[in-house]
Every structure is written in structure tokens, then in C-alpha cells.
C-alpha positions, 0 to 999 in steps of 0.5 A: 500500500505504501508504494501504491501511495507513492505512484498515487501521490507522484500522478495525483498530489500536485493537480490543485497546483501545490505538491504538499501531501494532500490530494484534495480532489481524488475523483481528478486522478490519472491513475488506474490499477492497471498502470501499478501492475504494469510498473510491477507495484501491483500483481495482476491479481492485485490490481483486480482487487484494487479495480474492484474497490474503485468501481462503482455498484451498478445494476443488471443495465449498468445504470450506476447505484453507487461510486466507487471508492477514492485510490488516495490514501490507502496507506493510512485511511484504514484501508488495510489497518489491522481490525479496521475498515477493508482488510485485515491481516487474519484472513476469515478462518470460516471462509465458507460459513455465513459468519466468515469471521465468527460470531460476536463472542469470537475474540479478534485475536482468535478469528478477527471479531466480526471481521473487517468494518467493510463486512461487518457493517455492510453484512448487519445493514443488509440484514437489518434494512434490507432484508429484515432477517437476522438469519440471512447469509450473505457469503456468497460462499457460504452454505446457503449463499442469498446475497445475489451481488457479483463483484469481478475486476471489470464490474460490480452488479447487484441484481433488480430484485435487490435493488427493488427491495431495499427502495421498498423498505427504506421508502420515505427515509431514502437518504440518497434522494435529494428531493426528500431534503427540499421540505427542510430546506424550504423552511430555512434549514441549513446544512454543514455537511463534510466528508473524508476525501480519502474514506474508505468506508464510505466513499466521499464520491457519494457526497460528491453526487448528493451535492451535484443532484441537488446543484441540479434540483435548486438550479445551481451550486450558488443557489445550493450554497444558500442552504447547504455546504458540502466540505470535504476534508482531504486525506481524511478516512471515515470520520477522522484519522488519515494524515490530513490536517483533521480537526474542525468545527463544523457545530460554531460554522452552523451556529454562525449561519443559523443565529447571525446569517453568516455562512461558512466560507471556509472552515479551519482544520488543524492537524494534531500536533501528533500526526506526523508528518503534518503536524500542528499543520493547518489549511481551510477546508473550502466548501464544494465546488472549491478547492483551497488554493495555495498562495505560491508562497510562505509556509506551506503547511499554515493555512495563513498562505490558502485561500478559498476562492468563491469561483473556483470550480476545481473539486468538479475537474475529474480524471481517469480514475475518478471516471473509473469509480463514477465519481463525475457530475454525469455519472451522478445526475444519470443516476438522479435523472434516469432513476431505478424504473417506478415499479422496482420501488425507486423513489418517485421526484415531487 
């Protein structure tokens, strides 16, 4: 993973105008796992596995349902840290069982607890929110596999019946339908929202999608920013961690907006003093689709030398990596305006 990160940073770090150890927009990257295999950094099998990770989920017609993952900061954003998000050192001791890492009582030292978070949280969510059946067998290698999803180096497919069931169960609590936020916003509600740019558990491109869909529904980014502001935290994992300045105060920003009418143009982020190599670093988080802009001189690790430009739209830039992940605006809007057919239980815009 360190070698992968080095290649990714060599390709992507300077895209925001400065080489500083942070990738502000992972969708703008232009590097694919196949290139890492060609460079001898990964084997073909490893490259195929990483490709499956960054590809979007689609239905059987190819319509994207959920974007793929970012390729950035894999060695520092809990992608492969033992016992965390996507991969652990302990292989599943019961690979063909419904619970490959064992029951909840199985200690981590013996069988990895319930496995990586992406497995344990995903499995619980499928059982609780989709199937509403605590005995449902999600493991495709299990004795009674029920989850009709296929994963490969060329595509991740969810079958129509599963998609229909998910929408039917969520009903009016469908959090990926931007129309369902309109009632709150029309009453004057405000939203300050953030997402780690290298989140290895829930892809930041899903937040890209939702914000781009909101902007389309509300008539542009300017109008959307009157009510909703999204801040992408470069290099940060799921809710924290990573190598970035990852301590910031969204509550005060929201309070000032609601009580004083002062919307946050940028939010100051600080790296903990123990967070090497960016110890004590500060920088502004700018509202989507802006990136923070370096002045070109002065300490690159000081927020005083960075600014937010309201005319900037660099977070909308997309490269070959972002296209592979479905992190582009056109894919987000394709999902908005060509939803799963109504007969399958998709939300109906109102």
C-alpha cells in the first residue's frame, strides 16, 4: 500500500497546484490499478482486486447505483490497518460459513472479531435494513448464499430484485433522494456537511453525487450554497484519521450561519501535534466545489497562505480514476434523472 500511495501521489498530489502531501480531489486523479501492475507495484491479481474496490456498484443494465472508492491514501486511511475498514491481516477462519469471521463472541486474536468494518457493517445493514432477517446469509461462499451480488475486476453488479427491495424498505427515509431534503430546506433549514476525501468505508464520491444532484434540483451551486455547504476533508478517513489536518469545528460554523446569517466560506482545519508528517498543520476547508488555493509563497503548512475562491470549481474536475469510480457529475445526474424504474420501488421525485 505504501508503494501504491507513492505512485498515486506522484500522479495526483500536484493537481491542486502544490505538492504538499494532500490530494484535495481524488476524482481528478489519472492513475488506474492496471498501471500499478504494469509498473510492477502490484500483481495482476492485486490490481484486479483494487480495481473492484474503485469501481461503482451498478444494476444489471449498467446504471450506476453507488460510486466506487477513492484510490488515495490507502496506507493511512484504514484501508488495510488490522481490525479496521476494508482488509485485515487475519483471513476469515470460516470462509464458507455465514459468519466467516465467527460469531460476536469470537475474539479478534482468534478470528478477527467480526472481520473488517466493511464486512461487519455491510452484513448487518443488509440483514437489518434490506432483508429484515437476522439469519440471512450474505456470504456468497456460504452454505446458503442469498445475496445476489457479483464482484469482479470488470464490474460490481446488484440485481434488480435486491435494488427493488432496498428501495421498498427505505420508503420515505431514502437518504439518497435529494428531493426528500427539500421540505427542510424550504423552511429555511441549513446544512453543514463534511466527508473525508480518502474515506475507505463510505466513498466521498457519494457526497459528490448528492451535492451535484442537489445543485441540479435547486438550480445551481450558488443557490444550493444558500442552504447547504459541503466540505471535503482531503486525506481524511471515515469521520477522522488519515494524514490530513482533521480537527475542525462544524458546529460553530452552523451556529453562526443559523443565528447570525454568516455562512461558512471556509472552515479552519488543524492537524494534531502527534499527526506526523503534518503535525500542527493548518489549512482552510473550502465549500464544494471549491478547492483550497495556495498563495504560491510562504509555509505550505499554514492556513495563512491558503484561501477559498468562490469562483473556483476544481472539485468538479475528473480524471481517468474518477471516471472509473463514477465520481463525475454526469454519472451523478444520470442516476438522478434515470432512476431505477418506478415499478422496482424507486423514489418518485415530487
